[in-house]
C-alpha positions as CSV (number, residue, x, y, z in Angstrom):
1,M,124.8,-20.8,42.3
2,K,125.2,-24.2,40.7
3,T,123.2,-24.8,37.6
4,N,121.2,-28.0,36.8
5,L,121.3,-29.0,40.4
6,H,117.6,-29.7,41.0
7,P,115.6,-32.4,39.3
8,T,113.3,-31.4,36.5
9,E,111.6,-34.7,35.7
10,Y,108.6,-34.7,38.1
11,R,105.8,-37.2,37.5
12,P,102.6,-38.2,39.2
13,V,103.4,-40.8,42.0
14,V,101.1,-42.5,44.6
15,F,102.5,-42.7,48.1
16,S,100.9,-45.4,50.2
17,D,100.9,-45.9,54.0
18,E,99.6,-49.4,54.0
19,V,99.5,-49.6,57.9
20,A,97.0,-46.7,58.1
21,G,95.3,-47.6,54.8
22,F,96.1,-44.1,53.5
23,A,97.4,-43.1,50.0
24,F,97.8,-39.8,48.2
25,L,98.8,-38.8,44.6
26,T,101.4,-36.1,44.2
27,Q,104.3,-35.0,41.9
28,S,107.6,-36.6,42.7
29,T,111.0,-37.8,41.2
30,A,111.0,-40.9,43.5
31,Q,112.0,-44.0,41.6
32,T,110.0,-47.3,41.9
33,N,109.2,-50.4,40.0
34,E,105.7,-50.9,41.5
35,T,102.5,-49.4,40.1
36,T,99.0,-49.1,41.4
37,K,95.6,-48.2,40.0
38,W,94.4,-44.9,41.4
39,E,90.9,-43.6,41.9
40,D,90.7,-42.0,38.5
41,G,91.4,-45.4,36.8
42,N,95.0,-44.6,35.7
43,E,98.1,-46.6,36.6
44,Y,100.7,-44.6,38.6
45,P,104.1,-45.5,40.1
46,L,103.7,-46.6,43.8
47,V,106.0,-45.7,46.7
48,K,105.3,-47.5,50.0
49,I,106.0,-45.4,53.1
50,H,106.1,-46.4,56.8
51,I,104.6,-43.2,58.3
52,S,102.3,-40.6,56.9
53,S,100.1,-37.9,58.2
54,A,97.4,-40.6,58.8
55,S,99.7,-42.5,61.2
56,H,102.2,-40.1,62.6
57,P,101.5,-39.2,66.3
58,F,101.9,-35.5,65.7
59,F,98.9,-35.4,63.3
60,T,96.8,-38.1,65.0
61,G,97.3,-36.8,68.6
62,E,98.0,-40.3,69.8
63,E,101.2,-41.0,71.7
64,K,102.7,-44.3,70.6
65,I,106.2,-45.6,70.1
66,I,107.0,-46.5,66.5
67,D,110.0,-48.7,66.4
68,T,109.8,-50.5,63.1
69,E,113.5,-51.4,63.0
70,G,114.2,-52.2,66.6
71,R,116.4,-49.1,67.2
72,V,115.3,-48.7,70.8
73,D,116.3,-52.3,71.6
74,R,119.6,-52.0,69.8
75,F,120.4,-48.9,71.8
76,K,119.5,-50.5,75.1
77,A,121.6,-53.6,74.2
78,K,124.6,-51.4,73.1
79,F,124.3,-49.4,76.3
80,A,124.2,-52.5,78.5
81,A,127.2,-54.0,76.7
82,A,129.1,-50.8,77.3
83,E,128.3,-50.8,81.0
84,A,129.4,-54.5,81.2
85,R,132.7,-53.7,79.5
86,K,133.2,-50.7,81.9
87,I,132.6,-53.0,85.0
88,A,134.9,-55.7,83.5
89,L,137.7,-53.2,82.9
90,A,137.4,-51.7,86.4
91,S,137.5,-55.2,87.9
92,K,140.6,-56.1,85.8
93,A,142.4,-52.9,86.9
94,K,141.5,-53.6,90.5
95,K,142.9,-57.1,90.4
96,A,146.1,-55.8,88.7
97,N,146.6,-53.1,91.3
98,A,146.1,-55.7,94.1
99,Q,148.7,-58.0,92.5
100,K,151.1,-55.1,92.1
101,A,150.6,-54.1,95.7
102,K,151.1,-57.7,96.9
103,K,154.4,-58.0,94.9
104,S,155.7,-54.7,96.3
105,E,155.0,-55.9,99.9
106,E,156.9,-59.2,99.3
107,L,160.0,-57.2,98.3
C-alpha cells in the first residue's frame, strides 16, 4: 500500500446548509476562508453546502426536484438540438438522393 496517502491534518469545521437552516460541527480537512461562530462561542471554519440530511429528499421523505445548476434544462436543450440536427441531416440526404435520381433520369 502507498504510504502517506491519507490526510492527517483534521480540524473542527462547521458545515452549513443555509437553505434548510441546518449546520453541524465535525472534523474535516476541507479548506475554506470563511469562519462562523458556533454554539459553544468559538470561531470555526465554515463550509457552505447545497444539500444536507435536513434538505435531501431521502432523509426528509419529500419528493422534489433539486436542480440548482439547471442540469435538467441543459439536458433537454441538448437532446432537442440533437433531434433537430438528425432531422436536418435526414432532410439534406433526402434532397441529395432526389437530385441524384433526377440527374440519372436525364442521362
